N, C-alpha and C positions, 0 to 999 in steps of 0.2 A: 092436716097431716094424717095419712092413713093409719099411722101408729096409734093416734088418739082413739080412732074408732075401734081398732083391735083391742086396745086396753079397756075401752068402755064395755065391749062385749064380755071380756074376761071378768070384769068387776061385777056386771049384772048377773052373770052365771053364778058367780061365787055367792052373791047375796041371796039368790033364789035357793041354793042348796043348803044354806046355813041360816035361814030366816028364824029358826027356832032358837038359835043360840047367838043372837046378835049382841048380847051383852058379854060375850067372851071373845078372846083372840083365837083365830084359826091356828091349828097346829099341824095340819096336814099339807099345807102349801105356804110358800113365801109371799109376803106382801111388803110394801115399803115400811109397814109398821113393825113387823117382826123380823125384818132383815137388817143388815148393816149394824149388827150388834157386836161384831168383833172386827179386829184388824184384818183377819183372813177374809171376812166377807167384803170389806171395803176393797181389798186387793183383788178379790175375785171379780167384783163388779168392774173394776178398772181394766183387768185383763180381758174381760169380754169386749170392751170397746177397742182395745188394741187388736184383738182377733178379728173384729168386724171390719177394720180398715183393710184387711186382706180378703174380704168377700169378693166374689166375681163382679158384683155390682159396683165395687169401688176399685181398689188398686190391684186386685188379683187379675183384673182384665180391663174394665171399662175406662178407668181414669188414665191408664197408660196407653190406650189403644183406640177406643171407639170414635171419639170426637177430636182427636189430636193427630190422626195418622194421615192427613192429607194437608201438607204445607209445602214449603219450598225445599225441605230436607228429606221428605219421605212422602210417598203417594201409595194409595191403595191400588192393588192390581185386580180387584174383584168387580163384579157387576151387582146382580140382585142380592146375593147373600151378603155382600159387603154393605149394600145400601140398607139392609135390615139392621145393621149395626151402626149406622150413621157415619160411614166412612167417606161419603162423597157429597155431603152437604145437600142432600135432597130429602132430609127427614122433616118431620113436623112435630108439634107438641104432644102428639099421642104416642110417640115412640117409647117403648117400654124402658129403654136404657136411659132416656132423659128423666123419666119418672123415678127410676131407681137411684140415681145419684142424689136427687132431692130426698127421696124417702129414707135412704140409709144414712145420709148425713143427719137428718133430723131424728132418726132412731138413736143414733149415737149421742146426739145432743140431749135427747130426753133421758137416756140412761145416765149421762154425766150430770144432768141437773138433779136427778134423784139421788145420785151419790153425793153431790155437793150439799144438797139439802139435809143430808144425814151424816155429814162428815164428822161432826162432833159427838155423835151418838156413843161410840164405844170408848171405854177407858183404854188408853194405849200410850205408847211413847210419843211425845210431841214431835220429835224429829221425823218419825215414820209417818205420822199424820200429815206433816207438811209436805213430804214427798208425794204421797198419794193425792193430796189436794192440789199441789202444784202441777202434777201431771194431768189431773182432771181438768183444771182450768185451761192449761195449754191446749189440750185436745179439743175442748169446746171451742176455743178461739180458732184452732186449726180447721175444724169442721165448718165454722162460719166463713172462714177464708175460702174454703172450697165452694161454698154456696154463693157467696157474693162474687167470686171470680167468674163463676159460670152463669149465674142468673141475675146479677146486679142487685136490685132492691129486693130484700127478702125479710120475712118475719124474724124477729129476734125474741126468743123465749129463754128466760133465765131461771125458771123454776118449773117444777112438774105441773103441767096445766090440769085444770079440772076437765072431766070427761065431756063437758058441754062447751069447752073453749075451742070452738072450731073456726070461727071467724076472727083471725088474728091479723092485724094490719101489717103490711110490709113496711120496712124501714129503709130510708135512703141509704145508698151504698156508703156514703161518707160516714154516716152514723154507725153502720155495721163495722166499718174499719175502726171507729173509736172503741167499740165494744171488744173487737179482736185485740186491739192494743191494750186495753184494760186487763183482759184476761191473761194475756201473755206477759205483761209486765208484773202482774201479781204473781204469776207462776215463776218468773225470774227471781223474785225475792224469796219465795218459798223453797226454791231449788238451789239457792246460792251455794250450798255446801254439797250438792249432789252432782258431781261431775262424772265424766266418763271414767275417771280413776276409781271412784267409788262404785259405780254401776258395773264396770268391767265388761259390759257389752252394750251395743248401740241399738238394740231393738226396743228400748224404752227411752222416754224423753229425759234428757239431762240438761244441765244449765246451758251448755253450748248449743244444744239442739234448739232450745227456746230462743237464744240470741241469734242464731243463724236464720231461723224461720222468721223472726221479727224483722230482720234485715230484708228478707224477701217480701214480707208484707209491706214494709215501707217503700220498697222499690216499685211494687205494683201501685201503691197509693200515690206515688209521685208521678206516675204515668197516666195514660188515657184509661178511663174517661174522667178521673178525678183531677189529674194534672196538678196535684198539690206538691209543687216542686220543692217546697221547704223540707219535704220528707227525705230528700237526698242526703241532707246532713245527718238524719237519723240512720240512714243506711251506713254512712261512714262510721258513726258511733257504734253501731251494733256489729258490723263486720270487724271493726278493730277489737271489740271485746273477744271475739272468737280468735282472731289472729294473735293477739297479744297474750292470750291465755297459755300459749305454748303446748296446748293439749292436742293440737291437730296439725297435720302436715300432709303433703301429697305423697302418694305411693310412687316410688321411682318408675314403676312400670304401669302405664295406663291400662294395658291388657289385664294385668293381675287384679285390678280393682273389680272387674266383672267376673273373672274366674273365681275370685273369693266369694262373690255373691252366689254363684252357681254351686259352689262346694260347701257353703255354709261356714266359711272361715271369716271370723270377725276381723275387720280392718277399721278399728275405731279411730284411727288417726285421719284417714281419708273420708270415710262414710260417717258423717256426724250423726245422722239418724237414718236407719233403714227399717223397713217394715218386714218383720220376720214371718216365715211361713213354715219352717221345719219344726218349730216348737222348742227351740233351744232355751228360750227365756223361761224362767221358773213360772209354773202355773199355766203356760200356754201350750195347748195340745197341737199336734200336727194338723195343718189345714188339709182338706181333702185334695188339694192341688191348686195350681194356678196356671194362667196362660202366659206368664212371662217367658219369653223365648219361643213361644208358639206362633201366634199371629205375627209378632215382630221378632223374627228369628230366621235361621238358615234352614232352608227346605230339606226335609228328610222324612223317610218313612221307616217305621219300626219293623224289625224283622227278627225272628228267633235265630236266624242263621248268622247274625252279626251282633255280638254283644255290645259293640260300641254304638249301635244305632239308636235312634230316638224319633219321636214324632214332632214335626214342626210344619205347620201349614204354610207359613211365610206368605201371609196375605198382603204384605206391603213390601215395596222395594224402595231403595234409596233413590235419590235424584242425581242427575248429572251435575246440578248446581252444587250439591254437597260434595260430591266426588272431586269436582274441579276446584273446590275451595281450599284443598290441601296442597301445599307446595310440592312440586316435583323436582327431581334431579335434572337441572337444565342441560347437563352434558350427556344424558342418556339418549340412546337411539332406539330403545326397545319399543316395539309396537305390539298391540294397539295402545297400551297404557305405560307411560313412563313410571318408574318406581317413585314413591314419595319419600321425601326426607322426614315427613311427619308420620310417626308410627300409628297415629289414630286413624288414618285413612283406611288402611287395609284391615284394621280390626272392625271398624264401623261399616265399611262398604265391602261386604264379603264377595270375593270374586270366584266363588264356587257354590255348588249345591250338591246334595246327595240325591241321586236318582236311582230308580229301580229298587227291587227288594231281594233278588236272588241272581246275582249278587247286588248289593248296594254299591254304587259307583260314585266316586267323587268326580264331578263334572265341572269343567271350567265355565264361568259366567263372566266374560270379559266386558260386556256392555254395561256402562254405568247405570243406564235407566232400568236395568233388570237385575242389578245386584241386590241381594238380600240385606236386610238390616242386621248387621252381624254383632251388635253390641252384647246382647244377651244370648249366650250359646249353651244350648241344652246338652251338647256333647260333653261338657265338663261336669254335668250333674252326676253324682255317685250312682253306680249301676243299680244299687238296691232300690232307688226311687226313680229310676229311668227306664230300665229294661230288664224284666225278669222272664227269661225264656220267651221273649216276644210279646210279653204283656206290659203295656206302658204303666209307668208309675205316676207319682204325684208331682215329680220334678221339684217343686218347692223352692224356686229361685227367689231370693229376697229382693225387695224393691228399694232402690237408693232414693230416699225421699229428699235428702239434701247432702251434697258433698262439699268438701273443703275447696275444691276448685271453683265451685259456684260462688262461694264466699269471696274468693280472690277476684273473680270477675265482677261480682257486684261492687266490690270495693273500688276496682278500677273505673267502672262506669260512673259511680257516684262521685269519685274524686275528679274525674274529667268534667262532670257537669258543674261541680262547685268551684273547682280551682284550676281547671284546665289539665292538659295531659302530662305535664312534666313529671309529677310524682306518680301518676297512674301507670306509667310504663312498668314500674317494678312489679306490680301485681299481675298484669297480664303476661309479662315475660316469664314469671314463675310457672304459669300454666303452660305456656308454649314450650319452655325448656323441658318440662316433664313429657309433653307430647312428642318431642323429638328424641326422647331417651337420654337427655344430656344433664340430668340433675346432678349426678355425682361423678361425671367423667366423660370421656369421648368414646364414640362408637364408630363402627364402619359406616362411612357416608355413601360410598359408591364403589362399584366394580367396573373397571374399564377393560374391554377386550384389547389385548395386544396382537393376538393372532386368532383368527376364527378356526384355523385348522381345516381339515377336510377328511372325508371318508367315514364319518360317524354314522352308524346305523341305528343307534339307540341313544337316548339322552343320558349322558354321563353324570355321575355324582359330582357335587362340588363340595370341597372341604376348605374351610378357612381356619388357619392355625397361626399361632404365634402373635407377635405384637403386644404381648403382655396381657391380653384379654382372652375372652372366650364367649361362645354363645352365638356368634354371627353365623347365619346360614344363608345359602343361596340356591337357586334352581337354574340350571342351564337351559337356554332356549335353542332348540335344534331346528334348523331350517336348511333343507337341501344338502344335508350331510355336513353342514358347518355349524359351529356354535356361534350364533350371531349376538348373543348377549347373556348376561347372568342377572336374573331377577333377585334382588336382595330381600329375602323373606324376613329376616330378623337382623338388626344391626349389632346385637349383642345380648348377653344374658341380663344386663341391667341389675346385677347384684354386686355386693361388695367384693372387690377383687377381680371383677369380670371386665372392667373397662380397659380400653386400648390406649397404650402410650405411644406406639409406633404402628405403622401399617402392617397388617398381617399378610401372610402368604396365601395365595389362592391356588388350590390344586384342582384341576379339572380332570375327572376320570380317576382311574386306578393305576398306580405305578406297577410295573412288572416286579415280582418278588420271587427270589429263588426258593424252591421247595414248596411253592403254593400249588394247589390243585386247581386246574382251570377246566371249565365246561365249554362246550362248543358255543360260539356266538359271543363269548365274553370279549370285551375290548380292553386293551391295556396300553400304556404308554411307556416308552423308554427312549432316552436320548433325543427327545423332541419328535419322536415318530409314534404313529398310532398303528397298532396291530390288532387283528381279529383272530381269535382262536378258532381254527377250522378243524382241528382234531384234538379232542380232550386229552388231558394228561397232566403229569406233575412236572413243573419246571425244574430244570437242572440248574447248576450254578452259572451256566452260560446264557447271557441275555440275548434277545433278538436285537440285531443292529442293522439288518439289511434294509434296503430301500426299494425292493421290488420282490415279487414272488413270495414263496413260503419257506419257512425254516426247515432244517433237517431234524426230524424227531430224535434221531440218534444223538444230536448235539443239544437241542433245546428241550427235549421231553415232549411237552405239548407242542403242537404245530401252530406257529404264529405267522399269519399271512399279512403282508404289508397292506395297510388300508389308506394311509395318507400321513399328513403331519398333525401333530398334537396342538390343540388350542391352548392358548395361555392368556392370563388376565392378571391385572394388578388391582389392589384395593387401596382406597384412600380413606383416612379417618377424618372425623370432624375436628374443628378447631374450638368448638364450644360456643360460638356466636351465631351459628346458622339459624337458631330458633328466634333470635331477637326480632321483635316487631320493627318495621321500618321507622327509623328515628325522625324526629322533626315534624310529625303530623300536626295539623291544625286540630282545634277542638272538635270541629264537625267531622273531620276525616278520622280522628281517633274513635269517635262514637260509632262510625260505620265499621271500623276495624273490630270494635268490641262486638258488634252484632254478628259479624262473621265468626269471631272467635267463640262466641257462645254456641253457635251452630256446630262448629267443629268439635268442641269439647262435650257438649250436653245433648247432642242429637239423640233422638228416640227416648229421652227421659221425660217427655211430656211437658216441656217448658217452651218449645219454640212458638207454638201458636199464642200462648200467653205473652211471650216477649213481643211478638209482632203486634199484638193488640195494645199492649201498654206503650209501645213506641208510636201508637196512633197511625200505623201504616198497614195494618193487616189487609184491608180490602185492596188498596192500591198496589201493595207489594205482590199480592196474589194475582192481580190482573196483569201486572208487568211480568211476573214469573210465567204465567200462562202463555204470553206472547213469546217470551224467550224460549220456553220449553218446546213450543210448536216449531220455532225456527231451528231448534237444535235436536230434532228427531224424536221427541217424546211421543208423537202421534203415529209413528211407524210401528205397525203391529209386531213385526218380526224382531225388531231391535229396541223398541221403545216401550211406552206404557200408556196406551191410549185410554184405558179405563181410568187411570189416575189423573191423566190430563183433563178428562171430562169433569172429574170431581173438582179440580181447581177452577175450571171454568164456571162451575155452579155457584161459586162464592159470591155473596152480595153483602150489603151493609148489615143485614139482619143477623148474619152469622157471627158477629162480634160477641153476642150473648146467646146462650141456649134459650129456647122458649121455656116458660114456666109450664110444668106438666098439666095437661088437660084435666086430669083427675083432680089435682089440687085446686085448680081454678073453679071447678064445679063444687068442691067441698068448702073452700074458703072464699067467701064472696067479697072479701076485702083485698084480695090479690088483684094486681093489674098485670096484664100480659106485656111482655117486652115488645119494643118497637119492631114492626115488620112481621110479627107473628099473628 
C-alpha cells in the first residue's frame, strides 16, 4: 500500500530530526503515541474517515460515476475524455482511478486501525467510547466491502502495520466477507442504543445503518461469485431488523428524496445513511465540492445573467431500456412519448437540457437515448453554493449510501428466493406505490382530450382545480392550431390534504374576465369559443360571444377576434391499485420483476452493475443489451448514443472485477492479478 511508504518516509524524517532526543516524546507534532489521548481526538480521527469517504477518489466522484456509468440503465456519451475515467471498459490496471479506489480505501482502513488500536487510551464515558468504536468497526468493514466488491481477493490488515510490512498476502473473498461480517456485527452490538433518534441526523453510522448495510453485504455474498445462498436468510433477518424498528419509512414523494439531498435537508426516515458534504455534522468541515449532479446530471452552463443556472457536464445519458421500463398511460395518444403512471420515470430520465448562456434556454430532449440522468439535480442546490454572480460553487449534494426503499427491495428478493413470491409482494408493492405517488391517497392519473379546439396561436396554460386535492399540473401540446393532448407534469402535491377524492376540472387557457386588461395577441375563451385580442384594452362587462369577425371596442373594450373553438379535456384519478405488481408471478418471474424494479428505483445510485454481477449475468446481459440497443436506435448519431453503445460492446468477462492496480502489484509481491488482466 502506498500509504505505508508515505508513513515510512514521515517516520524516518522524524527520527533524523530528533535523534538527539530519542529518549523523549515529541511535542511539536502528533504521532500514534501522543495522540488519541482524549475523547475529542478519537472523534476527530473518526471524522477524518467520514470526510475522506467524500473524496473525489471515492464517493464525491469515482464510486458513483467512473466504473459504473455504462450498464443497461445508463451509458457514457464521451470518447477519449470519458475513456480516461474508465467509462467505456477500455481501461487497464495502470489507470489512476483504479489505483485511487484501492489506495484511499486502505488509507481509511489504516486510520481506523490506528484509532481502534488506541480506542481504550483516554479516560471517557463508556457509552461514548462504544459509539466511536462501533462506527470505526463498521467503517472498516464497509471499506473492505468496497475493496472485495471491486477487486475480489484482497489483503486484510487489522492493525497498524510496521513500515516494512509491504508484502501482505491477499485473502480469499469468502474470508474477506467473514471479516466484514465480524466487524459489522460487533458494531451492531456497540451501537445497539445509538439509533437515528439519538443521532438526529444520518451522516453518521447508526444502528439501522449497520443493519441495512449488513443486509446488502449478505445479498452480495449470496450471489456471484460466492453463491453462498444460505445468506439470503440473513438478508431477511437484517432487513426485518430495519423494517420492524419503526424508525424508517418511504418519503411519499420520490422526487423529494433527491431534492432533500441537494438542499441539505435531512430525511432520516428514507435515507438510512448518506455521506455528507456540506459539513452539517459536528466536527465535519465543508468539502471543497463534489461531482454529484455534474457528470451524472442535467446539462447546463453557468452564467452570471441567470441566477438559477449551474454547471453540469452531463457525461452520461439514460438508456431507452430504462425509459421503457416505466409503465405508461395506455390510453394516451401523445407523441413521441406517452406520459408515465410512474413518477420516477420523468424524474430519472430528464426530457430537457439547458443550452446556451445568454440567455440560457430550457430545450426539449425527447429521445430516450439522449435524456440526461436526472436523479441528482444541481438546480435545487442553494444559490450560495451554486452560483455567485456567475462563479460556480461547491454544490455539496449528499450521496445516498443506502435508502429504505433498497431495504424493502432486498427483503422482497430474499423472501422470494427462500419462500417464494407470495409474501414478497408486500415489500415490492410498497416501493411501487410510492413511485406512483399513491402512498397516502389518489392522484390525477390521466387527462383525456374531449375537443382539440382550433385557432390556437400559442400554447395555452393548463389549470387543474377541484377534486378535493391540489398540485396536479399539465402542459398543453399545440399542433397545427389544435391542442392535441395534455402532458401530465405532476399528478399532485403528494402532501397531507393534497390527494384527490374526485376528478378535478381541467381548464385550458384563460377565461375572459370583465375588467381585465388585455394585451395584443392574448387568447381567451368564453362560452366554448376562442378569441384573440387584436386591439389591447380593458374588458367591459360585456363578454365576446360572436362566432366570426371582431368585436366592437365600444361594446367589449379590448377587441376580441374570433379564432375558433376552445379545447376541452377531462381528468381521471387513480383507484389506488395501479401500482401493484402483476399478481400470480412464478418464483423466476418475480425475480426478473425485482431486477427491473431495482433499476427503476435505484438507477444512477451505483448499484446496477453490482446487481448484474451478483445475479451472475453481467456479461451475458450486457451482450444481449448491446444487440437490443443496436436494434432500437442506440447507434444512430443524431438520436442515439453510439459512444455509449461502443462501451457496452467492449464488455468482457474480465470486467466483472477491476484489475488490481499496477503500482500495488509492483510493491506487494504477494498480490495476484485478477483473471483476464
